[in-house]
TORLOBA-859089 format. One record per residue (C-alpha): residue in one letter; x, y, z. Coordinates in pm, 1 decimal. Example, Ala and Ser with C-alpha at 12.3 -4.5 7.8 and 13.67 -1.06 7.14 Angstrom:
% TORLOBA-859089
+---------+----------+----------+----------+
| residuo |        u |        v |        w |
+---------+----------+----------+----------+
|       A |   1230.0 |   -450.0 |    780.0 |
|       S |   1367.0 |   -106.0 |    714.0 |
+---------+----------+----------+----------+
//
This chain:
% TORLOBA-859089
+---------+----------+----------+----------+
| residuo |        u |        v |        w |
+---------+----------+----------+----------+
|       M |  -2666.0 |  -1091.0 |    272.3 |
|       A |  -2408.7 |   -821.4 |    191.9 |
|       F |  -2159.1 |   -672.6 |    432.4 |
|       I |  -1929.0 |   -369.2 |    443.5 |
|       Q |  -1660.3 |   -433.4 |    704.5 |
|       T |  -1570.8 |   -122.7 |    907.2 |
|       D |  -1292.7 |   -142.7 |   1167.2 |
|       T |  -1141.5 |    129.8 |   1382.7 |
|       F |   -774.0 |    115.0 |   1479.6 |
|       S |   -557.9 |    336.2 |   1699.5 |
|       L |   -207.9 |    323.0 |   1554.8 |
|       R |     53.4 |    163.9 |   1778.6 |
|       G |    423.9 |    236.1 |   1783.2 |
|       Y |    530.2 |    -90.5 |   1619.8 |
|       E |    300.5 |    -14.9 |   1326.3 |
|       C |    485.6 |    307.0 |   1244.1 |
|       D |    818.8 |    391.6 |   1079.9 |
|       T |   1101.8 |    614.5 |   1204.3 |
|       A |    901.4 |    925.1 |   1106.7 |
|       G |    601.4 |    804.4 |   1307.0 |
|       R |    400.0 |    728.0 |    993.2 |
|       L |    192.6 |    412.3 |    952.3 |
|       S |    416.6 |    173.5 |    757.1 |
|       V |    293.4 |      8.8 |    438.8 |
|       P |    346.0 |   -347.7 |    571.1 |
|       A |    152.5 |   -260.3 |    889.1 |
|       L |   -127.8 |   -107.6 |    684.1 |
|       M |   -145.1 |   -416.8 |    464.5 |
|       N |   -168.2 |   -633.2 |    774.9 |
|       L |   -459.1 |   -421.2 |    901.4 |
|       M |   -624.9 |   -452.3 |    561.2 |
|       Q |   -576.2 |   -827.7 |    569.2 |
|       E |   -730.3 |   -844.5 |    916.0 |
|       S |  -1036.3 |   -646.9 |    804.0 |
|       A |  -1066.6 |   -860.4 |    489.0 |
|       N |  -1055.2 |  -1175.4 |    704.1 |
|       R |  -1331.0 |  -1040.5 |    929.4 |
|       N |  -1543.8 |   -951.3 |    629.1 |
|       A |  -1488.0 |  -1296.0 |    477.5 |
|       V |  -1595.8 |  -1460.7 |    804.3 |
|       A |  -1915.0 |  -1249.7 |    804.9 |
|       Y |  -1987.3 |  -1379.5 |    454.6 |
|       G |  -1912.3 |  -1739.4 |    555.9 |
|       I |  -1605.0 |  -1754.9 |    330.4 |
|       G |  -1327.3 |  -1716.4 |    587.3 |
|       I |  -1008.1 |  -1920.4 |    598.0 |
|       A |  -1166.4 |  -2193.9 |    810.8 |
|       D |  -1477.4 |  -2205.8 |    590.9 |
|       L |  -1264.6 |  -2265.6 |    281.4 |
|       A |  -1025.7 |  -2506.8 |    453.8 |
|       S |  -1318.3 |  -2729.1 |    559.3 |
|       R |  -1396.4 |  -2767.2 |    188.4 |
|       G |  -1035.9 |  -2821.4 |     82.0 |
|       F |   -966.5 |  -2468.9 |    -44.7 |
|       G |   -755.4 |  -2168.7 |     49.0 |
|       W |   -737.8 |  -1801.6 |    -44.2 |
|       M |   -449.6 |  -1659.0 |   -248.0 |
|       L |   -390.2 |  -1294.5 |   -336.9 |
|       M |   -312.4 |  -1240.2 |   -705.5 |
|       R |   -318.3 |   -860.0 |   -751.7 |
|       F |   -295.1 |   -566.8 |   -512.0 |
|       N |   -269.3 |   -193.8 |   -573.3 |
|       L |   -232.6 |     60.2 |   -293.1 |
|       R |   -243.3 |    439.3 |   -332.0 |
|       M |   -161.6 |    658.6 |    -33.4 |
|       H |   -280.2 |   1019.9 |    -28.0 |
|       H |   -184.6 |   1106.9 |    330.8 |
|       Y |    -13.2 |    898.0 |    597.9 |
|       P |   -162.0 |    877.3 |    947.0 |
|       H |     77.4 |    890.9 |   1241.3 |
|       Y |    134.9 |    718.4 |   1573.7 |
|       G |   -161.1 |    748.3 |   1809.9 |
|       Q |   -403.1 |    857.7 |   1537.4 |
|       T |   -734.4 |    675.6 |   1507.6 |
|       V |   -821.8 |    551.9 |   1159.4 |
|       Q |  -1115.0 |    370.8 |   1006.4 |
|       L |  -1068.2 |     89.1 |    756.9 |
|       Q |  -1348.5 |    -18.6 |    526.8 |
|       T |  -1345.2 |   -322.0 |    297.9 |
|       Y |  -1597.7 |   -511.3 |     89.3 |
|       P |  -1614.5 |   -739.1 |   -216.5 |
|       T |  -1701.9 |   -559.8 |   -540.0 |
|       L |  -1729.8 |   -837.8 |   -798.2 |
|       V |  -1730.6 |  -1218.7 |   -806.0 |
|       E |  -1624.6 |  -1394.4 |  -1126.6 |
|       K |  -1569.3 |  -1756.9 |  -1225.8 |
|       Y |  -1208.2 |  -1759.4 |  -1106.8 |
|       F |  -1160.5 |  -1431.9 |   -916.7 |
|       I |  -1314.1 |  -1218.4 |   -645.1 |
|       H |  -1236.1 |   -846.6 |   -629.1 |
|       R |  -1212.4 |   -650.6 |   -305.1 |
|       D |  -1168.8 |   -278.1 |   -229.6 |
|       F |  -1030.7 |    -99.6 |     76.2 |
|       R |  -1062.8 |    259.5 |    203.2 |
|       L |   -851.8 |    411.2 |    482.1 |
|       L |  -1015.5 |    711.6 |    649.2 |
|       A |   -911.9 |    961.0 |    915.9 |
|       D |  -1148.0 |   1010.2 |   1207.9 |
|       D |  -1288.3 |   1319.5 |   1031.9 |
|       G |  -1367.0 |   1117.2 |    719.0 |
|       T |  -1067.7 |   1231.5 |    511.2 |
|       L |   -962.3 |    965.7 |    260.2 |
|       L |   -604.0 |    873.3 |    349.7 |
|       G |   -551.9 |    580.0 |    118.7 |
|       E |   -729.6 |    324.8 |    -97.6 |
|       A |   -654.0 |    -16.2 |   -237.1 |
|       T |   -805.1 |   -271.5 |   -467.5 |
|       S |   -724.5 |   -639.0 |   -491.5 |
|       T |   -793.6 |   -959.8 |   -681.2 |
|       W |   -809.1 |  -1298.0 |   -506.7 |
|       L |   -832.0 |  -1655.9 |   -626.1 |
|       V |   -910.0 |  -1988.2 |   -463.2 |
|       F |   -666.8 |  -2280.4 |   -471.0 |
|       S |   -697.7 |  -2650.5 |   -394.2 |
|       I |   -510.7 |  -2729.5 |    -72.3 |
|       E |   -444.3 |  -3085.5 |   -189.9 |
|       K |   -324.3 |  -3003.4 |   -541.0 |
|       R |   -187.0 |  -2651.8 |   -468.1 |
|       T |   -344.8 |  -2537.5 |   -795.4 |
|       M |   -594.7 |  -2267.3 |   -883.3 |
|       A |   -960.8 |  -2375.0 |   -873.6 |
|       P |  -1284.5 |  -2223.1 |  -1004.1 |
|       M |  -1467.0 |  -2013.6 |   -745.9 |
|       P |  -1696.9 |  -2254.6 |   -553.9 |
|       D |  -2071.6 |  -2191.9 |   -572.5 |
|       F |  -2093.3 |  -2089.5 |   -206.7 |
|       I |  -1860.4 |  -1797.9 |   -288.8 |
|       R |  -2004.5 |  -1713.6 |   -630.6 |
|       S |  -2350.7 |  -1679.1 |   -477.4 |
|       L |  -2254.0 |  -1397.1 |   -238.5 |
|       S |  -2399.1 |  -1049.3 |   -289.1 |
|       V |  -2179.7 |   -740.1 |   -300.9 |
|       P |  -2295.5 |   -444.5 |    -88.2 |
|       P |  -2542.7 |   -212.4 |   -261.6 |
|       G |  -2454.0 |    149.2 |   -330.3 |
|       I |  -2076.7 |    104.5 |   -338.7 |
|       D |  -1855.0 |    282.4 |   -591.9 |
|       P |  -1603.3 |     14.0 |   -695.2 |
|       Q |  -1253.8 |    110.2 |   -798.3 |
|       P |  -1154.3 |      4.9 |  -1152.1 |
|       K |  -1077.9 |   -366.0 |  -1179.5 |
|       L |   -703.8 |   -430.2 |  -1186.7 |
|       P |   -561.5 |   -567.7 |  -1512.3 |
|       A |   -453.2 |   -929.5 |  -1471.9 |
|       K |   -127.6 |   -848.1 |  -1652.9 |
|       P |    -10.6 |   -489.6 |  -1592.0 |
|       D |    249.8 |   -346.0 |  -1827.5 |
|       F |    538.0 |   -389.2 |  -1583.0 |
|       Q |    478.5 |   -767.4 |  -1583.4 |
|       T |    611.6 |   -788.3 |  -1938.5 |
|       T |    879.4 |   -518.4 |  -1910.5 |
|       V |   1229.0 |   -656.9 |  -1966.6 |
|       W |   1479.5 |   -519.6 |  -1717.1 |
|       E |   1801.8 |   -611.1 |  -1541.4 |
|       P |   1832.7 |   -571.1 |  -1163.5 |
|       T |   2076.1 |   -314.0 |  -1029.5 |
|       D |   2027.5 |   -433.8 |   -671.8 |
|       E |   1976.9 |   -785.2 |   -540.7 |
|       K |   1949.7 |   -929.7 |   -190.6 |
|       P |   1897.9 |  -1290.9 |    -77.9 |
|       V |   1625.0 |  -1395.2 |    164.8 |
|       T |   1562.7 |  -1728.8 |    332.6 |
|       V |   1195.1 |  -1780.3 |    415.7 |
|       G |   1154.3 |  -1805.4 |    790.9 |
|       W |    891.8 |  -1984.3 |    995.3 |
|       F |    711.7 |  -1666.7 |   1099.8 |
|       S |    656.9 |  -1559.9 |    738.7 |
|       I |    425.5 |  -1860.7 |    682.1 |
|       D |     47.9 |  -1820.0 |    725.8 |
|       Q |   -243.0 |  -2059.2 |    780.4 |
|       N |   -244.6 |  -2151.4 |    411.9 |
|       Q |    106.8 |  -2297.4 |    459.7 |
|       H |    278.2 |  -2047.4 |    230.2 |
|       V |    447.5 |  -1709.6 |    268.5 |
|       N |    202.2 |  -1441.2 |    371.4 |
|       N |    157.9 |  -1174.4 |    102.5 |
|       V |    268.1 |   -892.4 |    335.7 |
|       A |    604.2 |  -1058.9 |    403.7 |
|       Y |    699.8 |  -1018.4 |     38.3 |
|       V |    624.7 |   -646.6 |     51.1 |
|       Q |    834.4 |   -599.3 |    362.8 |
|       W |   1130.0 |   -777.6 |    198.1 |
|       L |   1083.6 |   -570.9 |   -117.3 |
|       L |   1086.7 |   -244.1 |     78.5 |
|       E |   1377.0 |   -345.7 |    302.8 |
|       A |   1582.9 |   -400.4 |    -13.6 |
|       M |   1536.5 |    -38.2 |   -126.9 |
|       D |   1832.4 |    200.2 |   -117.1 |
|       S |   1881.1 |    390.8 |    207.7 |
|       E |   1832.5 |    737.5 |     56.0 |
|       T |   1488.7 |    651.9 |    -81.3 |
|       L |   1381.5 |    493.0 |    245.7 |
|       Q |   1498.6 |    790.2 |    452.7 |
|       T |   1382.4 |   1078.3 |    232.6 |
|       R |   1070.0 |    957.8 |     49.9 |
|       E |    739.1 |    786.3 |    114.1 |
|       I |    541.8 |    546.6 |   -102.4 |
|       A |    271.3 |    708.1 |   -312.3 |
|       E |    165.3 |    386.5 |   -486.9 |
|       I |    264.9 |     23.1 |   -499.9 |
|       D |    127.7 |   -223.4 |   -755.8 |
|       L |    181.7 |   -596.2 |   -702.3 |
|       V |    141.8 |   -917.4 |   -901.7 |
|       Y |    173.8 |  -1239.9 |   -703.6 |
|       R |    287.3 |  -1519.7 |   -936.3 |
|       T |    352.2 |  -1834.9 |   -731.5 |
|       E |    384.0 |  -1965.9 |   -377.3 |
|       S |    695.9 |  -1998.5 |   -168.4 |
|       H |    742.6 |  -2195.9 |    151.4 |
|       W |    948.4 |  -2234.9 |    467.1 |
|       N |   1325.3 |  -2242.2 |    403.2 |
|       D |   1290.6 |  -2145.9 |     36.3 |
|       Q |   1577.2 |  -1932.5 |    -93.5 |
|       L |   1460.6 |  -1614.2 |   -266.1 |
|       R |   1630.2 |  -1320.9 |   -442.1 |
|       I |   1490.0 |   -970.4 |   -401.3 |
|       Q |   1569.7 |   -766.0 |   -712.5 |
|       S |   1504.7 |   -403.0 |   -807.6 |
|       A |   1594.0 |   -137.1 |  -1061.7 |
|       Q |   1500.2 |    226.9 |  -1112.0 |
|       E |   1256.5 |    273.9 |  -1401.0 |
|       A |   1220.0 |    653.7 |  -1380.1 |
|       P |   1277.5 |    925.2 |  -1119.3 |
|       A |   1111.2 |    800.7 |   -798.6 |
|       V |    974.0 |    491.3 |   -978.9 |
|       F |   1115.6 |    141.7 |   -923.3 |
|       L |   1058.4 |   -206.0 |  -1060.9 |
|       H |   1080.7 |   -505.7 |   -829.0 |
|       R |   1099.2 |   -881.5 |   -865.9 |
|       I |   1120.6 |  -1166.2 |   -616.0 |
|       V |   1259.7 |  -1486.3 |   -766.1 |
|       Q |   1294.1 |  -1842.4 |   -636.7 |
|       Q |   1665.1 |  -1921.4 |   -620.4 |
|       E |   1639.4 |  -2286.4 |   -723.1 |
|       S |   1373.2 |  -2277.7 |   -995.6 |
|       G |   1421.0 |  -1921.5 |  -1120.5 |
|       K |   1042.3 |  -1872.1 |  -1110.0 |
|       D |    900.1 |  -1526.9 |  -1044.6 |
|       V |    724.2 |  -1516.1 |   -709.3 |
|       L |    624.7 |  -1148.8 |   -719.8 |
|       L |    651.4 |   -857.8 |   -964.9 |
|       A |    590.1 |   -498.6 |   -862.0 |
|       R |    623.0 |   -129.8 |   -938.5 |
|       S |    652.9 |    133.9 |   -666.8 |
|       R |    615.3 |    512.2 |   -695.0 |
|       W |    764.4 |    740.9 |   -430.0 |
|       R |    731.9 |   1107.7 |   -338.5 |
+---------+----------+----------+----------+
//
């Protein structure tokens, strides 16, 4: 069977920023919740994978915001898988106002990892056999290696972060939204107070865990465009690479 997950949310105060707009981390949490519900409907939820020794890991995520909803507004979130490959599954999201206006859209790429070995695994047959919903209009598949992944740059801002207990999810690693919140918190105050995110593009490179020491780095690439990197303090490995565009 094929399923399009449709959830309706009324925006609460703690999901909004100082201007009353839905915050990007809160939106990503709502998207993650809808994706989890859709995965459960397909029989590929977190518990379904864990019982077989696997877990989900987000590899790529791109979000484009056209209009921001505000506190008290009712929004509809739709999500569905668009393509299943040997190693990856692709998933789209659409954020709609109650009148059907498209507020934002996202596309993502996920992989499966072995819980025992903590390494990437081929997509199991019970996932590869799922059917994507008919009649959908998939967004373009994200490149595995976007251009900013190979751009050489030096950070102009850097902040340390120690991974706390409440940043860890059921897969025993830092939840993908926590990284985005740290990345945004490290932005300069003028950008945070006078602009809003138009697009954020993310590449998740490796796991991090409770009490890990991380460095949040950024540099301006162009007017209103920034490059970001989260690095493990001890190993020097890249945990996340990103580009954000603001307006």
